[in-house]
N, C-alpha and C positions, 0 to 999 in steps of 0.2 A: 771142746763141747760141741758135738755135732747137732745140726738141725736135721731131724729125722722126719720122714714122710708119714710114718704111722707108728703106733705103739708096738705093733708086732715086731719091729726091728730090735727091741730090747726086752720084750715081755718075758722071754724064757729065763732071764736072769733072776726073776723075782717070784716069790711065793705069795706076797701080799702087797696091797696098795693102801696107803693112807691118802685118800683122794679128797681134795677140796671140793666144795659144792658150787658156791656162787662165783662165777667167772670161769669155771671149768665145765660144770654140767649145764648151767643155764646162765642167762643174763639178767635174771630177776623177773622175767616174763615168760620165757619159753626155753626149752632145751636146745642146746646146740646140735645140729645134725650129726649123726654118727656116734655120739658119745655113749648112749646106752648100749649100742651094738658092741662098741669096743670093750666096755666093762663086762658084758655078757660073754664075749668070746674069751676074755681073760679067765673068767670064772669057769667056763666050759673046759679050759685046759687044766683046771685044778687050783687056780689062784683064788685068793680071798680078797674081798674089797670092803674096807671099812671107810665110810664117808666121814671125814673129819672136818667139821664146820665151825667157824667162829660165830654161828648164829646164837644170839643171846636168849634162847628159849629151849625148853626140853626137846630132846631128840624125838620123842613120841609124836610131836606135832609135824615133823617133816615128811613122813611117807606120803600122806595125803596131798601135801603141796607139790611134792616131786611128781606124783602120779598125774596131777592136773597139768603139769608142764611137759609131760611126755617122757618121764623117767620112771619105768616100772620097777617094782621091788625085785625083779629078777636081775637087775643090774648091780646089786650090792648085797652084802651079807649083814651089815649092821650100820648104825649111825651113832656118832659121838659128837656132841656139840659143846661149845664153851659154856652154854647154858647148863648142861649136865654137871660140869665141873663146878660152876658157880653155885648151883643148888647144894652140892655137897658142902661147900664152904659156908653157905648161909645156915645150913642145918647145924653146923658146929657152934654157931653164935659167938664166934671169935671176936667180932666187933659189937656184940650185943644183939638186941632184938628190935631196936627202934631204927627203921631205915627210911631215908628220904630217897625215893626213886625218881630218876630222870630217864624218861624214855616213853615210847608210845604204849597205849593201853594193851596192844596185842601181846606185849611181853609180860604182862602180869601173871600168867600161869607159872612163871619162873618161881614165884613165891609160894605156890601151893605146897602145903605139908611141911613148911620150914619153921613154923611158929615164929616168924618174923612179922612185926607189925609195920604197916606203911603209915608214916607220919609226915607232917610238914617239916620244912627245913629247920624251924626253930626248936623242934623237939627231937631232932634226929641225933643218933649216936654215930651214924655213918651214912655214906651216900652209895647208892648202887646206880651205875649208869649202863643202860642197855642201848642208848643212842639218843639223838635229839628228840624232843617231844614231837616235832614235826620235821622229819628228815627231808621233806620235799622242798622246804624253804630255809631251814635253819642250818647253821654251822657253828663251829666253836666260838667265834667272836660274839655270838648272841648270848653266850654264857659267861663272858669275862667278868662283868660286874657282880653277878651272883657268886661265881667261883672265888672272887676276891674276898667276899664276906665269909664263905665257907672255909677257905684256907686260913683266914684269920682266927677262926674258931678251932682250928686243928682237927677238923673232921677227916677221917680216912675215907678214901674213895675206892670202891671196888668196880673194876671195869669188866663187863661180861662179854665184850667183843673187842679184841685188840685191833681189828681192822681200822684203817684210817678212812678210806673211801671204798665203795663198791659200785659196780655198774647197776643201773636200773634202766633196762633198755639202752638207749643211746646216751644216757646221762650218768654222771657220777654223783653219788650222794655221800654225805658224811656219816661215819659210824661212831660208836662209843669211843674207839681208840683215839680219835681226833680230840674229843672232849677231855679224855684222861690226860693226853699229852699237854693240853693247855693247863690243866689243873696242876701238873707237875712243874710246868714252866713258872707258874705263879707261886711255887714253893710248897705245894701240897704233896701228900703221900698217896700213891696209887698202887693197888694190888690188881694184877691182871690174871684172867683165866682164859685160856685159849692159845692158839699158835701166835708167836713162836715160844711161848713160855713153857717151861719143863713139865709142870704137873700134869697137863693134859696128855702128854706123850706116855707117861707112866700108865695112865688109865687106858690109853689106846693099845699099848702092848698087851695089857691084861685082857682087853676085849678080843684082840686077835688070837690070843691063846685059847680063850673060850670058844671062838668061832672054829678054829682049826683043830682043836684038841691037843695041841702041842705048842711049846714055845717056838716062835719064829725068830731066827737070828736077825740082828739089825742089818746084816749084809744082804739079807733076802727081802728086805722091806724097801719099798719105793714110795716117797712122798710126791704126790702130783699136785701142782698148784700154780696159780697165776700171780700170787703175791710174793714179791721178793723179800720184803721185810717180815713177812709172816710165814708163809709156806716154805720158802727156800731157806730163809734164815733159821727157822725152826728145825728143818732137816739137818742143816749143817751143825747146829748146836747139839743135836742128838746123835750125830755120827751115822746118819742114814742118807742114802742117795736121794737126789731130787730130780724130777722131771718138770721143767719150766714150761708152762703153757703161755705163750707170748700174746695170744689174741684176747686176753682178758684185760685187767686193769692197766697193764703196761703196754698195751697195743701201740699207742701213738709213739712211744719211745723206741719201738723196735722197727719202725718203718712206716711209710705212708699207706701201705695196704695191709690191714690186719691179717689177711690170709696168706701173705707172703713176706714174713719177717726177713730183715737183712742181717746176715750173720755178724757183720762187724758191729751193728748197733745192739744186737742181742748180747754180744760179748761185752760191749761197753756198759750197758745197764747192769749186767751181772757183776762186773768188776766194781762198779760204783756202789753196789749194795754189799760188796764183799762176800759174795756167794759163788759157788762153782757147781751148778747142776751137771749131771752126767749127760743130759741131752735137753733139747728144746724142740717144741713143735707148736704151730699156731693153734690147733685144736686137738682135743683128745679123740682121735679116730684110730681105728685098727690099722 
């Protein structure tokens, strides 16, 4: 697995990217330098870019946010979020229509048009987790007592973001995946939407076909991401190549300087996660 200086070293092998957002395009506050240019150059060569995010909200909300961070719409062809996949599931009413939501108010648009009612935990038929209520200060342990009660009732949990942690500036904050993992550890049942779980990739392939006007073989698709248990594990499970961005969530494990990862440490963390990306680089630059 080579450490490459720029995406141009391997770009000609691929017709489409499934590109992660948080940790690859931005750090939660601003875009990484050079990333928009890299995607624009790939598109100028005829490539297609589908942003594939574990954001627990509809993809229609992301373009304005990305624009504010410095990522223009010219850098990508489309966006697919775990929130999109979760909405489809909610609309099916598989677990009923009475939902207890755990997560910040900003994620409430996820329920629009689903005919699912938000209720308190005592009246719920299932739980939907989009993250901690206050991800600035809360983590999974803050929910242990409540989850013990909910598991005892046999309530199924739906996780709209399988990420465990993400960057917010220099800090790491907990995501819905960390809460869902605790729920399972306590004996509860969890259903996940987003990377690395299979359903979102089927939707992604269909979106790429709509964008390009033709089916794109898996051998010509590259998954780009900083998450080993999400982006790279998902790529491996789907039989598509992965490009590991080491400067995101795994930066400290890859060396003391996020901009200069150490090859032996990169190989070690990938082996520990049982993934084998085709290449790695600190930031997505051309």
